[in-house]
Residue, then its C-alpha position, 0 to 999 in steps of 0.5 A: m500500500k505504501a508503494i501506491f502512495r509513493s507513486l501517487p504524485a507522479v500519477v497525479l502529475a501525469v493526469l494533470a498534464g493530460g498524459l502528455v509529459r514523459p518523465a524522460l522528456a520532462a527532465g529538459d532544461v528550459e534555458k538550454g532549450k531556448d538556446v537549442f531553439a535559437t541555433e536549430c529552429a529559429e531560422c525557420h520557426s518563430v515562437r511568437e503567436g501568429k508569426n510564421k516564417k518558412g515554417p509555422s509558429m511554435f507557439g502552443v505547439v505542444g498538444r496541437k494537431a499537425a498542420t493547423v496553424a493559420d497562414a502556414t504552408y504544409s506538405d500534403a504528407l503532414k496534412a494527412s498525418g493526423v499527428l497530435w504534437t505530444p512531446d513523444k511525437i515532437d521528439a521523434y519528429v525533431a530526431a528524424p523529420k523525414k523518417f517521421v513524416p515521409g514526403g514532408k517538406m521540412k528541410y532539416d536532417g534532425l537533432a541527434s542529441g536526446a539531451e538537446r531534444a529534451d531541453l528543446l521540448a522543455y522550452l517548447a512546453t513553455l510557449r503558451 
């Protein structure tokens, strides 16, 4: 019975987060993630709501359905993907965009570092 109560805070946090945050991904550093975004993503993506660049704004990306930002241009493959951008899906996409969405048009080979992806996800989760 004690084991149940010890894991209760983790269960409550998962429920409150909508089940969208894996502990491994939640461990990222927001400030480092901001730097990762600046070096890896900012050329093509903005963090400002409603400001698209070559790619859509990343404001509110966590929990958003793929290919739904107004005035952004998407590939047919991403439009047809039906992806909901959970941390797990964002992590897989950023690691290997062309593998995750074959036929997609994002011109990025991927971010190999799991730690940098965790940091990036921590930062993206703050964009609300």
